[in-house]
VOGU-3710 file (C-alpha; in Angstrom, 3 decimals, decimal comma):
1> mrpetvpllv> 117,752/94,644/107,268  116,212/97,343/105,134  112,914/98,845/106,373  111,121/97,902/103,156  111,898/94,239/103,896  109,835/94,243/107,107  106,379/93,900/105,441  107,707/91,087/103,238  109,094/89,335/106,298  105,708/89,488/108,020
11> valllisaqp> 103,965/88,123/104,904  106,519/85,305/104,605  106,011/84,327/108,252  102,235/84,343/107,746  102,629/81,953/104,797  104,988/79,751/106,789  102,529/79,594/109,689  99,858/78,343/107,271  102,045/75,404/106,181  101,419/72,198/108,163
21> gvqtvttvft> 104,327/70,625/109,993  106,531/73,717/110,169  108,141/73,877/113,617  111,394/75,815/113,131  112,236/78,873/111,029  115,701/80,336/110,340  116,209/83,836/108,948  119,387/84,951/107,176  120,139/88,657/107,569  123,768/88,931/106,471
31> gtqplpagtd> 126,790/87,085/105,134  127,189/84,152/102,765  126,468/80,647/104,033  125,151/77,262/102,924  121,435/76,800/103,332  120,947/76,106/107,071  120,184/72,466/107,837  117,843/71,090/110,476  115,124/73,692/110,006  111,719/73,453/108,348
41> avvvadgtvt> 111,858/76,834/106,605  114,536/79,399/105,774  113,818/83,079/105,090  116,482/85,059/103,225  116,043/88,688/104,279  119,531/89,727/103,180  122,890/88,141/102,592  123,349/85,024/100,462  122,480/81,358/100,936  123,844/78,590/98,743
51> vpanttarta> 123,076/74,986/97,956  126,438/73,651/96,743  126,644/71,143/93,920  126,215/67,464/94,848  124,374/68,362/98,074  120,707/68,203/99,076  118,932/70,688/101,334  115,567/69,547/102,688  113,711/72,699/103,635  111,364/75,357/102,295
61> lyviggsari> 113,121/78,492/101,063  111,540/81,971/101,125  113,555/84,713/99,421  112,423/88,232/100,372  115,792/89,932/99,803  119,431/89,082/99,305  120,391/86,154/97,080  119,950/82,393/96,804  122,302/80,278/94,648  121,213/76,720/93,980
71> dgtldgrlfq> 123,745/74,384/92,367  122,591/71,248/94,190  119,122/69,974/95,114  116,563/71,959/97,073  114,108/69,357/98,354  111,249/71,694/99,202  109,269/74,660/97,958  110,895/77,865/96,748  108,957/81,102/97,186  110,537/84,283/95,789
81> fagdvsvgps> 109,100/87,638/96,874  112,124/89,747/95,939  115,911/89,446/95,814  117,889/87,258/93,418  117,578/83,540/92,734  120,049/81,740/90,484  119,901/78,043/89,644  122,992/76,463/88,119  123,052/73,767/85,393  123,011/71,010/88,025
91> gvvtgpyqvl> 120,446/72,741/90,244  117,148/71,010/91,118  114,079/72,337/92,928  111,752/69,458/93,801  108,921/71,474/95,300  106,752/74,232/93,839  108,674/77,291/92,661  106,522/80,401/92,984  107,617/83,900/91,978  106,101/87,211/93,058
101> ggdrriaaga> 109,035/89,457/92,222  112,795/89,807/92,098  115,349/88,620/89,549  115,906/85,002/88,595  118,495/83,248/86,446  117,889/79,620/85,554  120,694/77,946/83,616  120,078/75,574/80,736  119,733/72,036/82,050  118,507/73,091/85,490
111> datpqmvaep> 115,379/71,406/86,849  113,616/74,448/88,288  110,591/75,726/86,428  108,386/78,315/88,153  104,840/76,970/88,492  103,454/80,410/89,293  104,814/83,758/88,190  102,922/86,812/89,379  105,477/89,540/88,904  103,988/93,038/88,963
121> itrqrspgas> 104,084/94,996/85,736  106,048/98,163/86,349  104,906/101,113/84,322  106,322/104,568/84,310  103,741/106,950/85,642  102,802/109,779/83,392  103,415/113,286/84,744  99,668/113,728/85,089  99,267/110,504/87,093  102,209/111,388/89,347
131> lgffllqava> 100,779/114,847/89,965  97,332/113,397/90,669  98,727/110,912/93,205  100,713/113,662/94,896  97,641/115,901/95,092  95,665/113,019/96,603  98,352/112,610/99,291  98,360/116,340/99,932  94,567/116,497/100,296  94,472/113,507/102,674
141> lavvafalgr> 97,263/114,942/104,813  95,640/118,372/104,807  92,315/116,943/106,008  93,971/115,078/108,897  96,130/118,100/109,789  93,151/120,461/109,666  91,095/118,245/111,957  93,892/117,831/114,528  95,001/121,456/114,343  91,477/122,745/114,846
151> rypallanva> 90,491/120,342/117,611  93,749/119,787/119,506  96,013/122,809/118,954  97,396/122,607/122,509  98,673/119,065/121,949  100,383/119,981/118,702  101,830/123,094/120,332  103,623/120,914/122,897  105,009/118,676/120,161  106,168/121,676/118,136
161> hsmrhhpvvs> 107,768/123,236/121,234  109,827/120,106/121,835  110,946/119,956/118,202  111,990/123,581/118,204  113,609/123,944/121,619  114,840/120,398/122,344  115,814/118,891/118,965  118,756/116,854/120,331  116,712/115,140/123,030  113,771/114,627/120,664
171> gtvgllatvt> 116,016/113,265/117,921  117,748/110,836/120,289  114,462/109,538/121,654  112,977/109,313/118,149  115,927/107,320/116,814  115,969/104,920/119,768  112,206/104,444/119,643  112,172/103,807/115,893  114,996/101,260/115,944  113,803/99,496/119,108
181> llalfvfmaf> 110,131/99,238/118,177  110,899/98,149/114,618  113,154/95,360/115,907  110,560/94,397/118,535  107,716/94,070/116,035  109,893/92,094/113,619  110,945/89,620/116,309  107,338/89,341/117,472  106,487/88,084/114,005  108,890/85,151/114,494
191> tivlipvsil> 106,706/83,768/117,290  103,894/83,163/114,743  101,228/83,590/117,456  102,186/87,264/117,848  102,058/88,049/114,119  98,722/89,941/114,475  100,279/91,983/117,294  103,277/92,696/115,076  101,054/93,899/112,231  99,044/96,106/114,589
201> gllagglvyl> 102,291/97,508/115,977  103,555/98,412/112,518  100,233/100,106/111,732  100,431/102,015/115,013  103,948/103,091/114,103  102,652/104,456/110,817  100,027/106,483/112,696  102,733/107,878/114,993  104,713/109,049/111,969  101,541/110,619/110,547
211> yasvgvgfll> 100,943/112,453/113,835  104,593/113,563/113,825  104,191/114,931/110,286  101,160/116,915/111,440  103,284/118,233/114,315  105,846/119,488/111,791  102,993/121,085/109,861  101,789/122,835/113,017  105,309/124,177/113,620  105,543/125,495/110,069
221> grwvstdrpg> 102,005/126,856/110,232  102,859/129,028/113,221  104,834/131,253/110,876  101,504/132,259/109,352  99,713/135,012/111,227  96,238/133,526/111,548  93,731/132,817/114,278  92,661/129,602/112,548  95,084/126,891/113,700  93,359/124,237/111,609
231> lataggavlf> 94,089/126,008/108,330  97,600/126,943/109,461  98,386/123,329/110,379  96,979/122,018/107,101  99,026/124,536/105,133  102,189/123,698/107,068  101,673/119,942/106,588  101,223/120,380/102,829  104,308/122,609/102,728  106,275/119,878/104,530
241> lvvnrllgav> 105,057/117,340/101,972  106,104/119,602/99,075  109,537/120,203/100,607  110,000/116,447/101,050  109,121/115,954/97,398  111,686/118,546/96,345  114,345/117,135/98,678  113,756/113,697/97,199  115,351/114,957/93,990  118,610/115,610/95,860
251> pvvggtvtil> 120,617/112,366/96,166  121,584/111,240/99,697  121,324/114,690/101,293  117,622/115,159/100,586  116,579/111,812/102,039  118,854/112,286/105,044  117,324/115,657/105,892  113,800/114,264/105,623  114,631/111,317/107,893  116,279/113,578/110,470
261> vlvvavgavf> 113,251/115,875/110,624  110,854/112,947/111,003  113,010/111,299/113,670  113,064/114,539/115,691  109,297/114,872/115,249  108,673/111,291/116,401  110,876/111,862/119,435  108,938/115,027/120,240  105,701/113,040/120,092  107,033/110,523/122,626
271> vtyfglrefr> 108,722/112,925/125,069  105,532/114,996/125,257  103,325/111,895/125,580  101,633/112,726/122,269  101,434/116,380/123,280  99,636/115,815/126,568  102,266/117,777/128,456  105,107/120,124/127,659  108,553/118,560/127,789  110,833/120,078/130,387
281> ppalppve> 114,365/118,680/130,622  115,542/117,832/134,124  117,517/120,589/135,814  120,883/119,764/137,330  121,358/120,742/140,966  123,575/123,779/141,499  127,229/123,075/142,141  128,243/124,231/145,602
//
């Protein structure tokens, strides 16, 4: 499942929890299969689900990614956040069909008319608007970095030390933590009751990545000979943001480098307990 699908999955589960009588939810992450039977709601996060011709599927269908092909009858609501929905000439959707995004193809003769279409209007940002948004990001990051660098330079120094001297350990811990926590918060959302905890966890994860970015800024800022760690950290964080922007123009390689740096930084945050202590790898006993 792609990371950008996670917020849509949480929103879909929130909507499902608000529907009366929903007891079971099935999520499709991969492969091609008929629409699962015996469940009150189906969420398509990836992969493809089908309703073959001359068959009836009684369930609510939420498409947040992947594809849904309907050639038979879907006896329930159809909610499309993203992904692809195609309805064949013999396809029927008996419940409300609501669209918030994605691509849809409805064949002539199909009985599937969207009752609500709220697709966002995509507009190409002007160079001035793009520059203004980037400057706003830079200013916000600089303010946070300045405050942390000025008030807690010792904490950031421990994080930077781990990134610089123990990148393999930090990167391994960062990768494991990112994958494990992301999966944990997603599966929490399936329990409905823990959806608020899942949302708070995702927000906390975003703050960890922000703190890690400031740690990278502190490391870069140490190259500047200054006795003002707040300014040095702010300058390094903005430099990191600019480099990320430039790397984004390089296909594949640029994004990979950015992810690797952030993963190492996140790992450094965890192995130093958010900078509270310097990370020291365990020493092996001498071989006699």
